[in-house]
C-alpha positions in Angstrom: -0.2 0.0 -0.1 1.0 3.0 -0.2 3.1 5.0 2.5 0.7 6.4 5.2 1.2 10.9 5.3 3.8 10.5 8.6 3.9 13.6 11.5 6.6 15.7 10.1 7.1 19.4 9.8 6.3 21.1 6.3 9.4 22.2 6.5 10.9 18.5 5.3 9.1 18.3 2.0 9.7 22.0 1.0 13.5 21.1 2.1 13.0 17.3 -0.2 11.8 20.0 -3.4 14.8 22.1 -3.3 16.7 18.9 -3.4 14.6 17.0 -5.7 14.5 20.5 -8.4 18.3 20.4 -7.6 18.5 23.8 -6.1 20.1 21.5 -3.3 23.2 18.8 -3.6 22.8 16.2 -1.5 25.7 16.8 1.0 23.4 20.2 2.1 19.8 18.3 1.7 21.3 15.7 5.0 22.6 18.7 6.5 19.7 20.6 6.6 17.2 17.9 7.0 19.1 16.9 10.1 17.9 20.4 12.0 14.5 18.1 11.8 15.9 15.2 13.5 14.4 15.2 16.9 12.9 12.8 19.4 11.4 10.0 17.6 12.0 11.8 13.9 15.7 10.4 13.6 17.2 11.3 10.2 16.8 7.6 8.5 12.9 8.3 9.4 12.7 11.5 7.4 14.6 10.5 4.5 12.6 7.0 4.4 9.5 9.7 4.2 10.3 11.9 1.7 12.7 9.9 -0.8 10.0 7.8 -2.8 9.8 3.7 -2.4 8.3 2.0 -5.1 7.5 -1.7 -3.2 4.3 -2.3 -2.5 3.2 1.1 -4.7 2.2 -0.4 -7.9 -1.1 -0.7 -8.9 -1.2 -2.1 -12.3 1.7 -4.4 -12.2 3.0 -4.8 -16.4 1.6 -8.9 -16.1 -2.0 -7.6 -15.3 -4.0 -9.4 -18.2 -6.1 -7.1 -19.2 -3.1 -5.3 -21.2 -0.6 -5.6 -23.9 2.7 -4.4 -22.3 6.0 -3.9 -24.4 9.2 -2.2 -24.9 9.3 0.0 -27.7 12.0 2.8 -29.6 11.0 5.4 -32.1 13.2 8.4 -33.7 13.5 11.8 -31.8 15.7 13.1 -34.5 15.8 16.5 -33.2 15.7 15.1 -29.7 17.9 12.2 -28.5 17.8 9.9 -31.5 16.5 6.1 -30.6 14.1 6.6 -27.4 12.7 4.1 -25.7 9.3 3.7 -23.7 6.6 1.6 -22.6 3.8 1.2 -25.2 0.8 -0.7 -23.0 -2.8 -1.5 -24.5 -6.1 -2.7 -23.9 -5.7 -6.3 -24.7 -9.0 -6.3 -25.6 -8.4 -3.5 -28.4 -10.8 -4.5 -31.7 -10.9 -0.5 -32.8 -9.0 2.1 -32.5 -8.6 3.9 -29.1 -7.2 7.5 -28.6 -3.6 7.6 -27.6 -1.8 9.4 -24.4 1.5 10.3 -24.1 2.7 10.1 -20.1 5.4 12.5 -19.2 7.9 11.6 -17.1 9.3 13.8 -13.6 13.1 14.9 -13.6 14.2 11.4 -13.2 13.5 9.3 -16.4 11.0 6.3 -16.8 10.6 5.3 -13.0 8.1 2.7 -11.8 5.6 5.1 -10.9 5.5 6.6 -14.2 5.4 4.0 -15.9 2.5 2.4 -13.6 0.5 5.7 -14.3 1.2 4.5 -18.2 -0.7 1.2 -17.6 -3.3 2.6 -15.6 -4.1 5.1 -18.9 -4.5 1.9 -21.2 -6.5 0.4 -18.3 -9.0 3.7 -18.6 -9.1 2.9 -22.3 -6.2 4.2 -24.2 -3.4 3.6 -25.8 -0.3 5.1 -23.8 3.1 5.8 -24.8 5.4 6.2 -21.5 9.1 7.3 -23.0 12.5 7.6 -21.1 14.8 11.1 -21.8 16.9 8.9 -20.5 17.3 6.5 -23.0 20.3 8.1 -25.2 22.2 7.8 -21.6 21.4 4.1 -21.4 17.7 4.5 -19.4 16.4 4.7 -15.9 18.8 3.5 -13.6 17.1 2.5 -11.3 17.1 4.9 -8.2 15.8 8.2 -8.9 18.7 10.3 -7.5 20.8 8.4 -10.4 18.2 9.5 -12.9 18.1 13.1 -11.9 21.8 13.5 -12.3 21.8 11.9 -15.5 18.2 13.8 -16.6 20.8 17.4 -15.7 23.5 16.3 -18.2 20.7 16.3 -21.7 19.5 19.9 -23.2 15.4 20.7 -21.6 14.3 21.2 -25.5 16.3 18.1 -27.1 14.0 15.7 -24.6 10.9 18.4 -25.7 11.3 16.8 -28.6 11.9 13.5 -28.0 8.0 13.3 -26.1 7.0 15.8 -29.3 8.4 12.6 -31.5 6.3 10.1 -29.2 3.2 12.1 -30.3 4.0 11.2 -34.1 4.8 8.2 -33.1 1.2 7.1 -31.8 -0.1 9.3 -34.8 1.1 6.1 -36.8 0.2 3.6 -34.7 -2.0 0.9 -35.9 -4.5 0.9 -32.8 -4.6 4.7 -32.4 -7.3 6.9 -34.0 -4.8 10.2 -33.8 -7.0 11.8 -31.3 -4.1 12.1 -28.6 -3.7 13.8 -25.5 -0.1 14.4 -23.1 -0.3 13.9 -19.1 2.7 14.7 -17.5 4.5 15.5 -13.6 6.8 18.1 -12.6 9.4 18.7 -15.9 6.8 16.7 -17.4 3.9 19.2 -16.7 6.1 21.6 -18.5 6.9 19.0 -20.7 2.4 18.7 -21.4 2.4 23.1 -21.2 5.1 23.3 -24.2 3.3 20.2 -26.6 0.4 22.1 -26.0 2.5 25.4 -27.6 4.7 23.1 -30.2 1.6 20.7 -31.6 -1.2 22.4 -32.9 -3.0 18.8 -33.5 -2.5 18.0 -29.6 -6.0 16.8 -28.5 -5.6 17.8 -24.5 -2.9 18.8 -22.3 -2.5 18.0 -18.6 -0.2 19.3 -16.7 0.1 17.9 -13.2 2.0 21.0 -11.6 4.2 21.9 -14.4 6.1 25.0 -14.7 4.9 27.3 -17.1 4.9 28.8 -20.8 6.2 32.2 -21.7 2.8 35.3 -22.6 4.0 34.5 -26.8 4.3 30.8 -26.2 1.1 31.1 -24.1 -0.9 32.6 -27.6 0.2 29.6 -29.6 -1.7 27.4 -27.7 -4.9 25.3 -29.4 -5.4 22.1 -27.1 -7.5 22.4 -24.0 -6.2 22.4 -20.9 -6.3 21.3 -17.4 -4.1 21.8 -14.9 -3.2 20.5 -11.9 -1.6 22.6 -8.3 -0.4 21.3 -5.0 -1.9 24.1 -2.8 0.9 24.2 -0.7 3.4 24.2 -4.3 4.6 27.7 -3.9 7.5 27.2 -6.3 5.5 26.1 -9.1 2.7 28.0 -8.2 4.4 31.4 -8.2 3.8 31.0 -11.5 0.2 30.6 -12.6 -1.5 34.2 -12.1 0.9 35.3 -15.5 0.4 32.0 -17.1 -3.9 32.8 -16.6 -3.9 36.2 -17.7 -2.1 35.2 -20.6 -4.3 31.8 -21.1 -7.5 34.1 -20.5 -6.0 37.2 -23.2 -5.7 34.7 -25.6 -9.1 33.3 -24.6 -8.1 29.4 -24.0 -10.0 26.8 -23.7 -8.0 25.5 -19.6 -10.1 24.7 -16.7 -7.5 24.8 -13.3 -8.1 22.5 -9.9 -6.4 23.5 -6.9 -5.4 20.5 -4.2 -5.6 22.5 -1.1 -3.2 21.1 1.8 -1.0 19.2 -0.7 2.1 19.4 -1.9 3.8 19.4 -5.2 4.3 15.1 -5.8 1.4 14.7 -4.5 -0.3 11.8 -6.9 3.3 10.4 -6.7 2.0 7.3 -4.6 5.6 6.6 -3.7 6.2 8.6 -1.1 4.7 10.5 2.2 3.8 13.7 -0.2 1.3 11.5 -1.8 -2.6 12.4 -0.6 -4.9 9.8 -1.7 -8.5 11.8 -1.7 -6.3 14.4 -4.4 -4.7 12.6 -6.7 -7.7 10.1 -6.8 -9.8 13.2 -7.5 -7.2 14.9 -9.9 -6.3 11.1 -12.2 -10.5 10.9 -12.6 -11.0 14.6 -13.6 -7.9 13.4 -15.9 -9.3 10.6 -17.5 -12.8 12.3 -17.8 -11.2 15.2 -19.4 -10.2 13.1 -22.0 -12.7 10.7 -22.9 -14.6 14.5 -23.8 -11.9 15.6 -25.4 -10.1 12.5 -27.2 -13.5 10.3 -27.7 
C-alpha cells in the first residue's frame, strides 16, 4: 500500500522539493535535514518519509492480463535519437482507441510513471511512456541517479523526444490519431510546451508543471486541464501570469487547486502522496481525455 503521511514538519517537504529540483545537493540536503531530527524523527526516518519507495505502491503490474504492455523504440531526429518507452493498451482492442503520452518527472521513466502509463491504458487508451534517459542508457534504477543523468540532457531536446512520441502514436495502427498528454513536474512543463508546439494535440493535462511564456501561450490550441498542489509555492508562483495569458488569448482551460497538498501529491511512492487529491485529479484527467479525445 502507498506510504501513510507521517507527522513531520512542512519544512521537510519544502526542503526535499529544493533537493529534488537541483537547488540543493545531497550533502546540503542531509545537513539541513538534520535540524528536524528530534525526538523520534531520526534522519533515516525523515529520509524514508520523503524519498520514493516503489515496493508495494504499484497499482497495475506489467503482467496485468487486461493489458498488452511492451517496450518500444522510436526515432527522435530533433532530440536524442532512438528513444525507448513503455507502450500499453487494452488487450481487447478491436477498434482503434485514442492515445495518451505520459511524461515523467526530472528523473526518467521510473516505476511510478510506468504504472501511470498502464493506468491510462486500463482506462481505454493506448499510452506511451517515453524515457528521456534513453540516450544515456535509460532509467538507472534509482531516482537520485536518474535526476543526475537527466540534468546532463538539453531540455529542448527532451521536449522534442516527447513530440516525436506524439508522431509515433499518431502513426500507430491501434490509435485513432486523437492524442493527449499528461505529465508530472518536468512532465508538466513538457505537457504545457507540447500544447504550444503541437497544434493538432487533442488535450494537455500538466500536473504541477512550469508554465510557458505569454508569447508561447498565445500559440496554444489544445484544451488544458491544470492540476496544482496548494502548498507548492515554487510552481504556483508562475500561475497568475499564465492564467492572465490564457485569458487574454481566450484559451480553453480549467484549473484545479488541491488545498493542503504538496508538489508531487499524485506520486504514491512518497509521503507527499495525498490519496484523496490524487484520485480526484486522476478521475478528472481521464474524464477530460474521454471528452476531448473520444
